[in-house]
C-alpha positions in Angstrom: 0.0 0.0 0.0 1.2 3.5 -0.8 1.1 5.9 2.1 0.8 9.6 1.2 2.6 11.2 4.1 2.5 14.6 2.3 -1.3 14.5 2.4 -1.2 14.0 6.2 1.3 16.8 6.7 -0.8 19.1 4.5 -3.9 18.4 6.4 -2.1 18.9 9.7 -1.3 22.4 8.4 -4.8 23.1 7.2 -6.9 21.6 9.9 -6.8 21.6 13.7 -6.9 17.9 14.0 -6.6 14.9 11.7 -8.1 11.5 12.4 -6.5 8.7 10.4 -8.5 5.6 9.8 -5.9 2.9 9.7 -6.1 -0.3 7.7 -4.9 -2.8 10.2 -1.9 -0.5 11.0 -0.1 -1.2 7.7 0.6 2.5 7.4 2.8 2.4 10.5 6.2 1.6 8.8 5.7 4.5 6.4 4.8 6.9 9.2 7.8 5.8 11.3 10.0 6.4 8.3 8.7 9.9 7.9 8.3 11.0 11.5 10.5 8.6 13.6 9.2 6.6 16.5 9.4 9.6 18.9 7.9 11.9 16.4 4.9 9.7 15.7 4.2 9.3 19.4 4.5 13.0 19.9 1.9 13.6 17.1 -0.5 11.2 18.7 0.1 12.6 22.2 -0.4 16.2 21.0 -4.0 15.5 19.8 -3.2 16.7 16.4 -3.4 13.2 15.0 -5.8 10.5 16.2 -5.4 6.9 14.9 -8.4 4.6 14.5 -7.7 0.9 14.3 -11.0 -0.8 13.9 -13.5 -2.2 11.4 -17.0 -1.0 10.8 -19.5 -1.8 8.1 -23.1 -2.8 7.5 -24.1 -6.3 6.5 -27.1 -7.9 4.8 -28.0 -11.2 6.4 -31.4 -12.0 5.1 -30.2 -15.1 3.2 -27.6 -16.2 5.8 -28.4 -19.5 7.4 -27.6 -20.4 11.0 -28.0 -16.9 12.5 -30.4 -16.3 15.4 -32.6 -14.1 13.3 -32.8 -16.8 10.6 -33.6 -19.6 13.1 -36.3 -17.4 14.7 -37.8 -16.8 11.3 -37.6 -20.4 10.4 -35.8 -20.0 7.1 -33.6 -17.6 5.1 -35.4 -14.8 3.3 -36.2 -15.2 -0.4 -34.4 -13.1 -3.1 -35.6 -9.5 -3.1 -35.9 -9.5 0.8 -33.3 -8.1 3.1 -32.2 -7.6 6.7 -29.5 -5.0 7.6 -27.2 -5.4 10.6 -24.2 -3.5 11.9 -21.0 -5.5 11.7 -17.9 -4.9 13.9 -15.0 -6.8 15.4 -16.0 -9.7 17.6 -12.6 -10.0 19.4 -10.9 -6.6 19.5 -8.0 -7.8 21.6 -7.1 -10.4 19.0 -7.6 -7.9 16.2 -5.2 -5.4 17.7 -2.6 -8.1 18.5 -2.7 -9.1 14.8 -2.6 -5.5 13.6 0.3 -4.5 15.8 2.5 -7.1 14.1 2.8 -4.6 11.2 5.1 -2.6 13.5 7.7 -5.3 12.9 8.0 -4.2 9.3 9.3 -0.8 10.3 13.0 -0.2 9.8 13.8 0.0 13.5 15.4 -2.2 16.1 13.5 -5.0 17.8 13.7 -3.1 21.1 12.2 0.0 19.4 9.5 -2.3 17.9 8.5 -3.6 21.3 8.5 -0.1 22.8 6.4 1.3 19.9 3.8 -1.5 20.1 3.4 -0.9 23.8 3.0 2.8 23.3 0.6 2.5 20.3 -1.8 0.0 21.9 -3.5 2.4 24.4 -3.6 5.2 21.8 -5.6 3.3 19.2 -9.2 4.4 18.9 -12.2 2.4 17.9 -15.3 3.4 16.1 -18.2 4.5 18.4 -20.7 1.6 18.4 -23.5 4.2 18.4 -22.4 5.5 15.0 -22.2 2.0 13.6 -25.7 1.1 14.8 -27.2 4.5 14.0 -26.1 4.3 10.4 -28.0 1.0 9.9 -31.1 2.4 11.7 -31.1 5.5 9.5 -30.7 3.4 6.3 -33.7 1.2 7.4 -35.8 4.3 8.1 -34.9 5.8 4.7 -35.7 2.5 2.9 -39.1 2.1 4.7 -40.0 5.6 3.9 -39.0 5.1 0.3 -36.7 8.1 0.5 -35.5 9.2 -3.0 -31.9 8.6 -1.9 -32.6 4.9 -1.9 -33.5 4.9 -5.6 -30.4 7.1 -6.3 -28.3 4.4 -4.6 -30.0 1.6 -6.6 -29.6 3.5 -9.9 -25.9 4.2 -9.1 -25.3 0.5 -8.4 -27.0 -0.6 -11.6 -25.1 1.9 -13.8 -21.8 1.0 -12.2 -22.1 -2.7 -12.4 -24.1 -3.2 -15.6 -23.8 0.0 -17.6 -27.6 0.1 -17.8 -29.7 3.0 -16.5 -33.0 2.2 -14.8 -34.0 5.9 -15.0 -34.2 8.8 -12.6 -37.9 8.3 -11.6 -38.1 6.0 -8.5 -39.4 2.6 -9.5 -39.6 0.6 -6.2 -41.8 -0.1 -3.2 -41.0 -1.5 0.2 -43.0 -4.0 2.1 -42.5 -4.9 5.8 -42.3 -8.6 6.5 -43.4 -10.7 9.5 -40.2 -10.3 11.6 -39.0 -6.9 12.7 -36.0 -5.8 10.6 -37.0 -7.9 7.6 -38.3 -6.0 4.5 -38.8 -6.6 0.8 -37.9 -4.2 -2.0 -39.9 -4.6 -5.2 -38.6 -2.9 -8.3 -39.4 -3.0 -12.0 -35.7 -3.4 -13.0 -36.0 -7.1 -13.8 -38.6 -6.7 -16.4 -37.4 -3.3 -17.7 -33.7 -4.1 -18.0 -33.9 -7.9 -18.5 -32.1 -8.7 -15.2 -32.4 -12.2 -13.7 -33.7 -12.3 -10.1 -30.4 -13.0 -8.5 -28.7 -10.1 -10.2 -31.5 -7.7 -9.4 -31.3 -8.8 -5.7 -27.5 -8.3 -5.7 -27.7 -4.8 -7.2 -30.3 -3.7 -4.6 -28.3 -5.3 -1.9 -25.2 -3.4 -3.0 -27.2 -0.1 -3.1 -28.7 -0.4 0.4 -25.3 -1.4 1.9 -23.7 1.7 0.3 -26.5 3.8 1.8 -26.0 2.3 5.3 -22.2 2.9 4.9 -22.8 6.5 4.0 -25.1 7.0 7.0 -22.5 5.4 9.3 -19.9 7.9 8.0 -22.2 10.8 8.6 -22.5 9.6 12.2 -18.7 9.4 12.5 -18.6 13.0 11.5 -20.8 13.8 14.4 -19.0 11.5 16.9 -15.5 12.8 16.0 -16.4 16.4 15.3 -14.7 16.0 11.9 -15.3 16.2 8.2 -15.2 12.6 6.9 -13.7 11.5 3.7 -16.0 9.7 1.2 -15.4 7.2 -1.5 -16.2 8.4 -5.1 -19.2 6.1 -5.2 -20.6 7.7 -2.0 -20.2 11.4 -3.1 -23.3 11.5 -5.3 -25.4 9.9 -2.5 -24.0 12.4 0.0 -25.1 15.2 -2.3 -28.5 13.7 -2.5 -28.8 13.5 1.2 -27.7 17.1 1.6 -30.3 18.2 -0.9 -33.0 16.4 1.0 -31.9 17.8 4.3 -31.7 21.3 2.9 -35.2 21.0 1.5 -36.4 20.8 5.2 -35.1 24.4 5.5 -37.3 25.6 2.6 -38.8 28.9 3.9 -42.2 28.1 2.3 -42.4 24.8 4.2 -41.5 26.5 7.4 -44.1 29.2 6.9 -46.7 26.6 6.2 -45.9 24.7 9.4 -46.1 28.0 11.4 -49.5 28.8 9.9 -50.8 25.4 10.8 -49.7 25.6 14.4 -50.9 29.1 14.8 -54.3 28.1 13.4 -54.6 25.0 15.6 -53.5 27.0 18.7 -56.1 29.7 18.0 -53.4 32.4 17.9 -53.1 35.5 15.7 -52.1 34.9 12.1 -49.7 37.0 10.1 -51.1 36.7 6.6 -53.8 39.1 5.5 -53.8 40.9 8.9 -57.1 42.8 9.7 -57.1 46.5 8.7 -55.7 48.7 11.5 -53.4 46.0 13.0 -50.2 47.5 14.4 -47.0 45.6 15.1 -44.6 46.6 17.8 -41.3 46.6 15.9 -39.2 46.8 19.1 -40.8 43.7 20.5 -40.6 41.9 17.2 -36.9 42.5 16.9 -36.3 41.5 20.5 -38.6 38.5 20.0 -36.8 37.0 17.0 -33.5 36.8 18.9 -35.0 35.1 22.0 -34.1 31.6 23.0 -37.8 30.6 22.8 -38.0 31.8 19.2 -34.9 29.8 18.2 -36.5 26.7 19.9 -39.7 27.3 18.0 -37.9 27.4 14.7 -36.2 24.1 15.6 -39.4 22.5 16.7 -41.4 23.5 13.7 -39.1 21.5 11.4 -40.3 18.3 13.0 -43.9 19.2 13.5 -45.0 17.5 10.3 -45.1 14.2 12.2 -47.4 15.7 14.8 -51.2 15.1 14.4 -53.6 18.0 14.6 -55.0 16.5 17.9 -51.6 16.4 19.5 -50.8 20.0 18.5 -54.2 21.1 19.7 -53.7 19.4 23.1 -50.2 21.0 23.5 -51.6 24.5 23.1 -54.9 24.1 24.9 -53.7 26.0 27.9 -52.2 28.7 25.8 -55.5 29.2 24.0 -57.4 29.6 27.2 -54.9 32.2 28.5 -55.2 34.1 25.3 -59.0 34.1 25.1 -59.1 37.9 25.0 -56.8 37.9 22.0 -58.2 35.0 20.1 -61.7 36.4 20.4 -60.6 39.7 18.9 -60.2 40.4 15.2 -56.6 39.3 15.6 -57.8 35.8 16.2 -59.0 35.5 12.6 -57.1 32.6 11.1 -55.2 32.9 7.9 -56.2 29.6 6.5 -56.9 26.1 7.9 -54.4 23.5 6.9 -55.8 20.0 6.9 -53.8 16.9 7.5 -53.6 16.3 3.7 -51.5 19.4 3.4 -48.9 18.3 5.9 -45.4 17.3 5.0 -44.8 18.6 1.5 -41.1 18.5 0.8 -40.2 19.6 -2.7 -37.8 16.8 -3.5 -40.0 13.9 -2.3 -43.5 15.2 -3.0 -46.4 14.9 -0.6 -45.6 13.0 2.6 -47.7 12.6 5.7 -45.8 12.9 8.9 -42.2 12.8 7.6 -39.7 11.4 10.0 -36.1 12.7 9.6 -33.2 10.3 10.1 -30.6 11.1 12.7 -28.0 11.6 10.0 -30.2 14.2 8.3 -30.8 15.8 11.7 -27.0 16.1 12.1 -26.6 17.5 8.6 -29.1 20.2 9.6 -26.8 21.2 12.4 -29.1 19.8 15.1 -32.1 22.0 14.0 -34.4 19.6 15.8 -33.4 20.9 19.1 -35.3 20.6 22.4 -38.6 22.5 21.7 -40.2 25.2 23.8 -43.0 26.3 21.4 -45.7 26.6 24.0 -43.7 29.1 26.0 -42.9 31.1 22.9 -46.4 31.2 21.3 -48.1 31.6 24.7 -46.1 34.5 26.2 -44.0 36.2 23.5 -45.6 35.9 20.1 -48.9 37.7 20.9 -46.9 40.6 22.4 -46.0 42.0 19.0 -49.6 42.9 18.3 -50.7 46.2 19.7 -54.4 45.9 20.5 -55.1 49.6 21.2 -53.6 53.1 21.2 -53.0 52.9 25.0 -50.8 49.9 24.5 -49.1 51.6 21.6 -48.2 54.5 23.8 -46.9 52.3 26.6 -44.7 50.4 24.1 -43.3 53.7 22.8 -42.5 54.8 26.3 -40.8 51.4 27.0 -38.7 51.9 23.9 -37.7 55.3 25.1 -36.6 53.9 28.5 -34.6 51.0 26.9 
């Protein structure tokens, strides 16, 4: 294996910290040659370089006999059906012992080899199990929701391995099977492209494993606080996931969610305000910077999965406290959004109660934060509406004092 030491040095200059994902430590001889034993250990101890020696992937075990899931089911799954599982190292101690034998290939004395092996062992990191497992869970969620990124992965696998193109329009559906974790993916590729069942199964399997691997890498970014490298075949999928995540930030969608909550809560609307309505700009500017307003923005991005009844119950107390406001002309609602209007995301079309994967949540910079919408809508939001001239005068006096 070629080790690009210059790339590591360049990244150490450009970035605060670099995490090297080792391949069973076969890079160690080249790193020792470049930095020396003491220099390599100094890099690791400084925190500038972290070294991962581990294995992480996702597996598809639907057709694997002898596993507990297969025994519980009674038989392997037929072609076209799948079960994803995280795969790691069963015996980490034995794995590290084997990997550390690579140190013997360095051009150093036997005594230095023993010293370096002893020093490296406690410094070697492993992949966080939570990231490994979360990546598989996210992939399962995206598959069951028939997220467009699934078809993008399937299309990429078909084009890469056969040279054929099944088209950009999603042509698949997902069925849950009897045992939790088992699912079937039905596509039209066999008939359209003339693929035998075993080849179609293998292509879909390759696609969903690539998707699970991508989700795992996104969770690694979160766990290590770092930008992860991606293989070339993952880059297009990553861009697709970013596009989907960014669509959740679409201002029209966010405005629609706000209108829905305001309507169900019986609060003043902001579209087509009644004639004569006055807005306290000072309070509005102060309001938009408040912690409660930031929490509301975060909460709204996940509100599509809330039913009207649950939203109504959440704001029942708020509505009672604001009876004086909601019974005034300010309580006239902008429009009533029914459940059929919930969840429109431009990329994926109409969805009811969309659930965002943890990986997408991370990509959105944790926008689904701990919500405080009742506090915001109950106490602060109505304050920007001036109900009469007396209140307007008091607000002006308050601005003068502040």
